[in-house]
matplotlib code that plots the C-alpha trace (Angstrom):
import matplotlib.pyplot as plt

x = [130.5, 130.6, 132.6, 135.0, 135.9, 136.1, 138.7, 140.6, 140.6, 141.8, 144.7, 145.6, 145.9, 148.0, 150.4, 150.4, 151.3, 154.0, 155.6, 155.6, 157.5, 160.0, 160.2, 160.4, 163.3, 165.1, 165.3, 168.2, 170.2, 171.9, 170.5, 171.8, 170.0, 170.0, 168.3, 165.9, 164.9, 166.4, 168.2, 164.8, 163.7, 165.0, 165.0, 166.4, 166.9, 164.1, 161.7, 163.0, 162.6, 159.0, 158.0, 159.5, 157.5, 154.2, 155.2, 155.8, 152.5]
y = [137.5, 140.0, 143.2, 141.9, 138.8, 141.1, 143.3, 140.3, 138.9, 142.3, 142.5, 138.9, 139.5, 142.8, 140.6, 138.0, 140.2, 141.9, 138.5, 137.5, 140.8, 139.6, 136.2, 137.4, 139.9, 136.7, 135.0, 137.3, 136.4, 133.0, 131.1, 129.0, 125.7, 124.0, 120.8, 120.6, 117.4, 115.3, 115.6, 115.7, 118.6, 121.8, 125.3, 128.3, 132.1, 132.9, 130.6, 132.0, 135.4, 134.8, 133.3, 135.9, 138.4, 136.7, 136.6, 140.1, 140.9]
z = [101.7, 104.6, 104.4, 106.7, 104.6, 101.6, 103.5, 104.6, 101.0, 99.7, 102.2, 101.4, 97.8, 98.5, 100.4, 97.8, 95.1, 97.3, 97.9, 94.2, 93.6, 96.2, 94.5, 90.9, 92.0, 93.4, 89.9, 88.9, 91.8, 92.5, 95.5, 98.3, 98.9, 102.3, 103.4, 106.4, 108.0, 105.2, 101.8, 99.8, 102.1, 100.4, 101.5, 99.9, 101.5, 99.3, 101.2, 104.3, 103.5, 102.1, 105.3, 107.4, 105.2, 105.9, 109.7, 109.8, 108.0]

ax = plt.figure().add_subplot(projection="3d")
ax.plot(x, y, z, "-o")
ax.set_aspect("equal")
plt.show()
């Protein structure tokens, strides 16, 4: 593995740990669940915030 790939892996792992902290913090709160395309396609504000977190990164 080249140094570039190792740096990418290091950054990705850091982001994943940061996102996991956000998810764990959400466990203490109540969540709002919505549907997307159908009643079986669920999404929460946690889903949306994690998606936004990675998009910003």
